[in-house]
C-alpha angles and dihedrals in degrees: 000000000000091000090050092052091049092049097043102032105017090242116146111202144138118256089245089064095060122098118183116206135179094244149305097316095052091044092053091046091053091047091051091049092047093050093043123203100326093169088237123133127239118227113214133175119252120262089054125215098242099214093052091047089055092052091054092045091049088054093047098248115149112231125219117190129211128193121247129212135181089293095051132247113019111217108181 
């Protein structure tokens, strides 16, 4: 798997560094658990993807929303 990642994505890693998940939601949940409760906020675009919002809430991350327009996330 590590050779495949290096060939396809240019990522050099050891096989012990690879975690395979079933998708975005599981990946974000693992990342939140790995980072722990850092007291940092998560910035998300509004409208919010509800399932991702619930993952961050479950892991006690405060969520700040920002509007999006035709150019993407609006950080003013």
